N, C-alpha and C positions, 0 to 999 in steps of 0.2 A: 708355696706350701702345698703339699700333696693332699688329695682328697681324704685319705685315711687319717692324716694328722688333724684336719679340720673337724672331722667327725669325733675324734678322741677329745679334742678341746671342747666341742659342744657337749659331749657326754660329761666331761669333768665339770663344766660350768653348771649343767643341769643337776648333777648329783650333789655338788657343793651347795647349790641354792636350796635343794630339797632338804639336806641335812640341817642347814642353817634355819630354814623356816620351820622344820620340825621342832628344833630346840626353842625357838621363839614362840611357837604354838603352845608348848608346854608352859611357858611363863604366863601367857595370857589365859590359858585354861585354869591355872592356879588362881589368878586374879579374878576371873569370872566365877569360879567356885566360891571363893571368899565372899564376893559380892552377893551371890545367891544365898549363901548361908546367913549372912548378915541381914539381908532383906527378908528372908523367911522368918527369922527370929524376932524381927522388929514388930512391935505392936502397931506402928503406923509408919508408912513410907511415903514421902520423906517424914522423918521424925518431927514432932511438934517443935515449932520455932525455927525450922530450917527452910530456906527458900527452895522451892521446887526447881528442878533443872529447866533451863529455857529450851524446851523441846523444839520450838520453831526455829530458833537460831541454830541449834545443833542439827536440825533437819536440813537447813540450808548448807551447813558444813558438809553434811552427807552428800548432797548434790554436787558440791565442789569436788569431793573425792571421786564420785562416780564419773564426773566429766573428765577428770585427769586420766582415769582408767580407760575411758572410751577413746580419748585422744591417743593414748599409748597403743591401744589395740589397732587403731586406724593407722598409726605411724608405721607399724610393722609391715604394712602393705605398700608403703610409699617408697619412692627413691630416697637415696641417702640424704640429699640436701633437704628435702621436704620432711623426712623423718627427724632430722636434727631440729628443725623448727618446731615439730610436734613435741619433741623432748623439752624444748624451752617453754612451750605452752603448758605442758603438764607440770613442769617445775613451777611456773608462775601460779598455777592453780593450787598446787601443794603449799606454796608459800602463803597464798591467800587463806587456805585452811588453817595454817598455824597462826596467822594473825587474828583470824576470827576466833580461834580457840583461846588465844591469850585474852581477847576481850571477854569471852565467856568466863574464864577464870577470874578476871578482875571483877566482873559484876557479881559473881558468887561470893568472893571474898568480901566485897563491900556490903553484901546482903547478910553477912555473918555465917556463910556456909563454906568457909575456907577449909583447908586441909586439917587444921587444928580444932575445928568446930565439933568434932565427934566422928563417929563411924561413917555417917552419911557423906560428909565432906572428904574424909580421908580416903574412902574407897573410890569415890568419883575421881579425885585428884590423882590417886595412884594409877588407876587404869588409864585415864585420859592423858596423864603425864607420860607413862611408858609408851602409849600409842604415839604421842607427839614426838618422842625421841625417835621412834621408828619412822615416822613421816620425815623427820629431819634427815635421818640416814638415807632415806629414799631420795631426798632432794640432793644430797651430795652425789649419789650415784647418777641421778639425772643430769646434774651439772657436768659431771665427767663425760657422760655420753653426749650431751649437747656440745660440749667444748671440743671433744676429740673426734666426734663423728659417730653417728648412730648406726654402727654396724649391726647386722641382724642378731648376732650372738649377744652383744651387750644390751641391745634393746629388748630382746626376749627375756633376759634375766631381770632387767628393770621392770618390765611389764608383769612378770610373775611375782616379783616382790611387791609391786604396787597393788596387784590383785589381792595379795595376802593382807596388806595394810587396810585395804578397802573392806575385805571380809571381816576382819577384826572389828573395824569401826561399825559395820552394819550390825554385827551381833551385839556390840556394846550399846549402840543407839536403840535397837529393838528392846534390849533388856532393861535399859536405864530410863528411856524416855517414853516408850510406848506402853500403854497400860492395857 
């Protein structure tokens, strides 16, 4: 493959990812806006009778996502074999995040703050559920990169996507869990 063809493919990958992330950013912006409006209009947050979000557990989940992002950034500087192992590590961390998130959801439902419990539960589950779907999509991409080889273009696209997923989670965690 010639050098200009590689640069064109890099540009196409980058532009495609930017367009995709822009569209997804609009989805999350709408969800965050809905959350902000509901929270601002509520006389108490969480509403009376609703379990507060487990900020500590969600904070640990945040650290797991940060660790996955750090591994991916480091892997971009490694040789192909080591970068591939880094992709597997990031994938395992992302899977751990989803497992921990499922445990949070289960505990909230058991405490009576599920998606059908009112606006508090429905907004939390909508945002965290859409986020989890995007984490799962990132895991599929990481699995492909790890299985096929962590070429620089693929790994860069996965890292950009993962940084976006992390940024969304950081905004959500700060807005929903930190007072």
